[in-house]
N, C-alpha and C positions, 0 to 999 in steps of 0.2 A: 498479338503474336501467338502462333499455334506451335505447340510442341507435341510430338508423338514419340513413341519409343517401343521398347520390347513389351511393355505391359499390355499393349492393345488399347490403351487409353490415349486419346488425343485431347489436349487442353488448349482452348483458345482464351486468351486474356484480353478483355475489351473494356472500354469505358462505357458510360451510360448511353452513348449513341452508336456503339458498335465499332468504334475505332480501336485498332490494336494498341495495347499498352504493354510496357515491359515492367515486370516486377521480378527482379532477379531471383531465380531459383524456385519460384512458386509452382509453375507448371511441372517442372521436372520432379520436384518433391512429391507433388500429388500423384504423378504417374508411378513413382517408385513405391509409395505406400498403399496405393489403391488395391482393394481386393482383386483377386484374379478374375472374377466375373465382371469387372468393370471394363467392358469392351465397347469401343465406339468413341464418339466425340462429346465433350462437355464444354460449355462456354461458362467462364467465370467473368461476370461483369462487376467492376468496381465502380460504385456510384456514390454520390453525396447523400447526406442524411435526408435532404428534402425529397429527392427522388425515391429513396427507400420508404419514407413515410407515405408517399403516394401509393406505392406498390402494396405496402402492408395494409393500408386502408382499403384499397380496391380488392385485394385477394384474400386477406385474412380478417377484414372488418375491424382492424385495430388502428386507431389514429395516432400512431407514434412510429418513429424509426426503430426498426429492429436490427439485429446484427447481420442475419443471413436469412435468405429465402431461397427455396429450391422450387423450380418449375420443371417437373418431369415432362417428357415429350407427350405423355398421355394427358397431362393437365392443361394443355393448351391446344388450340386448333392448329394442326400441322398441315399447312397448305403447300409446303415446299416439296419439290420433286423427291422421290425416294432416292436415298443415297446408297452407295455400296456398303458403307459401314453405318451402324446405327447411330442416331443422334440421341443421346441420353437426356439432354435437357440443359437448362440454365441454372447456374448458381449466382445469386446476386448478393454482394457484400457491401454494406454501408461502411465507407472508409472512416467517417467521423466516429461512429459507434465503435468500430474496431480499434481506433487509436485510444479512445477512452478506456475500453476494456483492457487493452494491453497495458496501459499505465496502471490501472487498478490491480492487474495481475502481476505487475512488476516484470514484464518481459517485453521484448521488442515488438513493434507493429508488424514486422514481417512474420513473426511467430504466430501472432493472433490471426493473420490472414490464412496461415496454414491450418490452424485449428478450425476456422470457419469454413474453409474450402473443403476440408475432409468431412466435416459434419454435413455440409450441403450435398456432397457426393453420395454419402450413405443414404440420405433422403431420396436422391434420384434413383438409387438402386432398390428403393422400396422399403427401407427400414423406417420405423416410426417409434421413437423412444417413449412416446406417450402411451403406446398400446402393445408393446412387444415383450413385456416382462423382462426387460433388461438386455435383450439380445443385441440391440444396436449399441448400447453402452459398452457391453463387453467387447464387441468387435472394434468399436472406435478406440477403446483403451489399447487393445492389441496393436492396431495400426498406428496410433500415435507413438507408442513406444518404439515401434519399428522405425518411425521417422524422427525419433529423438525428442519428442515433446512430452510434457507432463500433463497436468489436468486440462480437461476440455470443457466444453459447454455443459454437458450433462452433469458432470461433477460439480461445476460451479453453481448450477441451478439447485442441486440438492443441498448445498451449503447455505444458499441464500434464504 
């Protein structure tokens, strides 16, 4: 299901084979909290842990399922015809990992999907928390607060 709005960001939610899925409120929430420069379309793919493990092994060289991966349009071969609005890329979220992380954090699965989708979007926009001296972490914190969320991935990693 694709949702667009005032923000200039369109969000398509799909499963691992590209079929539209409905996750109540996720696309609209991501559009509302997205930074103003997030203009174009992003796909959020919700996949099982086996599919995520394959992707993580192929693209990050890590043989385990991770929570979220981002594939900016520049990171993949784009053979699709040019669109009138930019395609920012794909965010892939492992639903099993997200459920376990939500349980561990003590919040609903839907909230964890929001945390992961926002983190993935910021990576699509060029932010890199491993190399940017805290710039992504500060922006992510601000946007999460705007969207009513508490701690995110970067803070959890610092505590671990």
